[in-house]
N, C-alpha and C positions, 0 to 999 in steps of 0.2 A: 504494500500500500504506500502511495506517495502522498505525504501530508501537505507538502507545498511543492510547486514546480521550481521555484527559485527563491533563495534567501540571500539578502545582503548582510554582510558582517560589518558592523559599524565599529571596527576596532583594528588592531594591528598585531604584529609579532606572533608569539606562540599561541595566544588565545584565539586569534583569527584562524590559525591553522587547525587548532583543536576543534573549533566549530565546523570548519570546512570538512574535516575528516568524518564527523558525525553525519553531515549532510551527504557526503559521498556514499556512505554506507546505506543511507536511506534513499539514494537515487535522486537527490535534490541538487540542482545546479546552484553554484555559488557566485556571488558578486563581491569583490574586494573593493575597498576604497583606500586611497593612499595619498600621503603628503609628498611633497617634492623630496623630502629626506628619505622616504621609503620606496622610491620608485623601482629600485632594484632588489627589494627585499624578497625573501623566499615566499612569504604569504601572498604576495602579489602574483607570483608566477604559479602558485598552487591553485588559485581560484580559476573558475571557468571564464570569468570576465573581471576586468579591473578598470576602475575609473579614478582619475585624479580629483582631489577635493580641495587643494590649496597649498599654500606654503607650509614650511616645517612647523611653525608654532601651532600648538593644539587649538588655540582660539581661532585660528584661520583655516583649520582643516578638520581634525577629528571632533571638534566641538561646534562645527559649522552646521547647525541643524537643518537650515533651509537647503543648503547645498546637498547634504546627505539624502534628504527626502527627495530632492530633484533627481539625484542619481538613481534612487530606487525606482522612481516612476519611469525614468528613461530606460532602465534595464528590464523593467517588468517584474521586479521582485515583489512577491506577495507579502513577505515578512522580513523583519529586521531583527537580527540577534545582536545585542549591544556588547557582548562579552562582559568584562568588568573594567571599572574605571571609566574615564571619559563620560559618556552619556548613559551609562548603565542604570544609574539611580536618579535620572533627571525626569521628573514628572512632566515637565513641559514638552520634552521630546517625545515621551510616551503618548501624550495627548495629541501632539502633531501627527504622529503615526495613525492614531485612531481617526482623526479628522480626515486624513487622506486615504482611508480604507486600507492601510497597511498594518498587518499584525505585528505587534511588539512582542517579542519572545521573552516574556517576563510578566510581572504582576501588573495590575491596572494602575493608571496614573494616580487615582485617589489613594491607593495603598502606599505607593512610593512617597507621596506627599505627607501622608499621616506618619509614616515611620521615619521620614527624613528629619523631622523635628524631634530632637532628643527629649525635650520637655513634654511635648504632646504624647510621644510614644510611652514615656515613663508613666504618665497619668493613666493612659489606656491600660497599661499592664497592672497598675495598682487596682484599677476597677475590675480587672479580670482575675484578681487574686494571685498574681505572679509576684514573687518577692522582688523588691527593688531596694537600692541603697538609700539610707536616710539622707535627706538634704532638703533644699528648697523645692516647693511644689511647682513653682513657675519661674519665669525670668526674674533677674534681680533688678528692682527699681529703687530700692532703699538700701543704702550702704549700712545704715545702723541695723536694719532688720537682718541683712546678710550676716553681719558680725554676730548677732544674737543667735542665728541658726547655727553658725559655725561653732560657737561656744557650746550650744546645746548638744550637738552631735559629737563634739570632741575633735581636736586637732590630731593628726593632719587632715586637711580637707583638700579637695581638688575643685578648681573652677574650670568649667567646660563651656565651649560654644555650643549652643543649641543646634545650629545647622552644620556643625563641624564633622570632620572625619579624619582618620589617620593621625590622630593626636594633635592636630593643628590647633593652636591657641590654648592648650591645656596649661594650667598653672597650679603647681602643688604648693600648698601653704602650710608651713609648720608652726608659724608664730602669729598670734593675733595682731601684732603690730604691722604686719605686711599684707593683711587681707585686702585693704582698700587698694593698695598698689597693684596687687595681683588681679583684682577684678577689673581695674582700669586697663591693665595690659591685655587681659583676655578679650575685653571689648574691642580694643583697637585692632587686634589681630583678626578677630571674628569679622569685623566690618570690612577689613581689607581682603580677607580670603573668601568670604561667603556673601558679603553684602548684607549681613544680618548681625548686629552687634549684641544680640540677646545671649546672655550667659546665665549659668546656674551653678549651684554648689552641691557637692555630694561628699559623703564620707570617703576618705582616701584609705584604701587598704594597702598595707606596706608590702606584702609579698604574696599576693593572690595568684591563683592559677586562672588562666583564660581558657574557658571551656565553652565550646559552641556546639549546637545541635543542628544538623541538616534536616530541614523539613521540605515536604513536597505536597502540593495540593492541586486539585484540578477543579474545573468549573462545575463538576457534579457533586461537590461537597465531600469528596474523598480526600482524606488527609493522612499522611504517614510521616514518620520520622525515619531517618537512616542512621540513627545513633549519633555519637558525639566525636568531636575532634579536640585534641589538646593543642593549644596555640600559644603557649606561655613564653617561648623564647623569642624575644622581640628586640628591635633597636628603634629608638625614637617612636615608640608605640606602634611600630609596624612589624609584622610577623616575619621571622626568618626560618623557623623550623616548626612543622606541624606533625602530629601523629594521630593515628586512629587505631584502636580506641584510646581513651585517656588512661594512663598507667595506674592511676589511683581510684578508678571508678569501681563502685560496688553495684550490685544488682539493685539495692534499695535506692541509692542516689541516682542511678540511671533512670529508674522508673519515675522518680520525682522530677528530674530535669527534663526528660523527654515529654512528660505530661504537661509541664509548664510551657515548653516550646510549642506544643500543639495548641494550648490555650491561646498563646500569642497569635498563632496563625489564624485561629478561629475568630479572635477578637477583631481582626482587621480584614476578615473575609479574603484571606490570602489565596492567590493562584500562582502556580509554577514553583520554581526552586527558590528557597530562601534559607537564611541562616539566622538562628537566634543565639546571641552571644551572652554568656554569663561570666561573672567573676565568682570564683569559689575560694573560700577561706575558712579554715577552722570548722569544717562541717556544714557551713552555710553557703548558699549560692544566691546571687542577685542578678536580675535582668540588667544588662548593660545597653544593648541596642539590637535592632534587627537589620541585617543586610539584605536588601530587597533585590538580590541578583545572584548570579553564579559567583562562587568564591574561587579565588586562586587555588585553594587547597581542596577543591572538589575531587582531585585526583586520588587522594588517599581513601576517601569514602568509596570511590569506585573500586579501588583495589580490594578493600575488605568486604564489600557487599556484592561485587560482581555486576552492579547496575551502572549502565552508561547514563550518567545524569544529563549530559548535553542532549543526547537522543531523546530522553524523556521530556526535556524542556520543549523540544520541537513538537513532539507528539501531543503533549498537553496543550500547547499554544494553538494547535490546529483544531482544538475542541474535543479531542478524544479523551477518554478517561485514563487514569493512571493504569499502567500495566501490572502494578504490584499492589497487593494488600499488605497490611502490616505483618501478618504471619509469614509472608513470603520472604521477608527481609531479615537476614541474619548476619552476624559478624564472623568472618573467617580469617583468622590470623591477625597480623599486625602490619601496619604500613607507616612509613615515615617520608615526609617531603622536606627537602632542603631547597630553599630558594637561592639560586645562583645569581648574584647581582654583580654588575661591573662596578665594584666599589673597593676602596682601600680600608680594610677593617682596622688597620693600625693608625689611620688618620681620620677617626670619627666617622667612618663609613662614607667619606666623600666620594661622589661618583667619579668613575674613570672611563669615560667613553673613548673610543678609538678603534683602530683596525685590529682584528684578530688575525695573527700571522700563522698560528698553528691551532688546529682544533681536532680533537678525537673524542667521540662520544662513547661512554661506557655501555655495556650491554650484559647479556647473560641472564640466567634465571632470576626472576623476581625484580628486575630493574626496568624502570620506565623513565624516559626523558622526553619532556615536552619543551620544545625549543624552536626558534626560528632563525638560529645563527649558524654560521659555517666559516671555514677558513677563508680569509679574504673579505669577510663582511666587516663593514665599518659601523660600529654602534653609534647612533646619533646622540647628541647631547640634549635633545629636546624632550625626551620622554622618560618614563620610569626606568630605573637602572636594572630591573630584573631581566635577565637574558635567557634563563632556562629554569626548569623545575625538575629536580632530580628526585625520583621516588624509588624507595626500596620496600619490598614486601617479603614477609616470611611467616611461617606458621606460629612463631612466637615473637615477642619484642626483641629478645636476644638475637634471634635469627635475622630479624629485619635490620638491627644495628650492624651485625656482621656483614650483611649484604651491602648496606650503605657504605661501610668502610671500604669494602672492595671496589664499589662503584666510584667513590671519590678517588681512590688510588688510580683507577683507569682513566679518569676524566682529565683531558688535556685542553687547556685554554691558555694560549700564550699571546702576548701583545697588549693585554690590559690586565689590571689587577682585578681579582674577583674574591668572593667570599668563600671559595673552596677551602682554603687553609683554615678558616674559622670553623667550617663544618667538620673538617678533619679533627680539629682540637676538641670540638664538642662530642663527637662520636667516640672519643677515647676518654672523656671526662668522667670520673667516678660518680659525681653527683648526677649527671645526666643518665648514666647507665643504671643508677639506682632509681631513676624516676623522680628525683628530687628537684623539680624545676618550678620556676615562678616567673612573673613578668619582669623581674629585675635580675634575672639569671646572668645576663651578659655583663652586669656591673660588678659581679663578684670577682675577687682577686684571682681565684683559681683558674679563670679563663685567660686573663691578660698575661699571667706569668708564663703560660706555655704557648701563647699564640705566635710570638716572634719566632720561636724555634720551629713550629709547624710550618710557618710561611717559608722559611729557609729550606726546610726539607721538601716542601711541595714544589718550590721553584726548581730544585735539583731533579726531583722525580719527573716533573712534567717535561723538562728539557731532555732527559734521558728517554722517556717514552716517545717523545716527538722526533727523536733523531732519525728513525727509519723513514720518516716522511720526506727527508731530504733527497732520498733516492726515488721518490715517486715519479719524477719525470723520466728517469731511466726505465722504470717499469712500464710506463705508458708507451715509451718509444719501442720497447721490445714487443709489447702487445700489438701495437700498430703494425710492426714488421711481420709478426705471425699472421695477423689478419690478411695482410697483402699476399703472403705465401699461400694461404688457404684459398683466396680468391683466384690466384693464378692456376691453381691445381684443380679447380672445379671441372 
């Protein structure tokens, strides 16, 4: 069954290829859009059709809603998959698609808008009986009242932008004397980044776990969860390593958290794939936010459940019911994802775009690599620094870690600095191996002490592994010569 004839992917890089692969398996033609910086990228060539949408800056290309809609109409695309980032959680873009008769592969515009406001979504969750962190009920209007709330819930507290994401604008306050300064700073950043200066206060947890639940719903009121993911290892409030299932999850806690996640989905009449994020600390969990889109880390849920989440997104968006009931979904084994970013982990993770001069992807049992890069590819400086997702699966967590270690050993990326050495260090770290992780894990001394050594080891290792590539031209010449001989002797 063909659910759509043609789908436009309003994104770039590895996620564009990921969606195109699902479409190809379903017999759906794909349309890529690309900026001037991406005209020679792999995803552009992988698609059945490709259209330019503007200059390199996202505001003039991948965020150009009118241009993208125009391309979809010109190409005859019936649906648009937004991937993640860019327009994936933009309710205005979702509404534009609906007005032009184009299916947005994701939730409805009203749902995106409702969950896009952290204040509104938090109140909705309180009304639905889902645990939330103590704090202000709405945006901060009165600094004296904000100070009273902070005193009541106890320091430290965190000031957040209501419209924010990715940790932008967050201010952690340990001392009552700095609360007003933190609120003013958060408001300035929120106004600049999101055009909305509304901020609010919550209790700040010192070393919580970040645990999220994958939910999936269709238009026929069927709702399922696909269990949880642990996403605690982060830098600048952005995830670096995820795993499924959570290492410290119990049957009782899982039942409570997944039930809460489905309550969240029901409260906002959710349709398609979504993720409900919680903070877990000392036996208690609290609703943090809902991501109304496909997650970067959907890969590990696919590995442990066997469900192709992107395919399921397309099927549900076409109006068909979910292919799975809750009793059909089980956890098999353990999976880990390492985000490979073009960043320098010794220099505060500053981005390091540039040309990849050597590249060799790992493989073998239990390994999955989602990427859009190759030798000779130049990483542009205009977009997110993530260049690949390296996933390892095994029948146990220990097995998954050992496979990830082996895959990191095999992975060769030369020409730019990457987070591979950091992942190398973490996969050998006793605290990680024991499952003792939290959202401030990377700030612990036991990582920084060993990181420099691992970086030096990895540079030597990758250079050695890449050495055979220097003879690739000779191998190609020999192959060409053999082909010529074969042709002459036909």
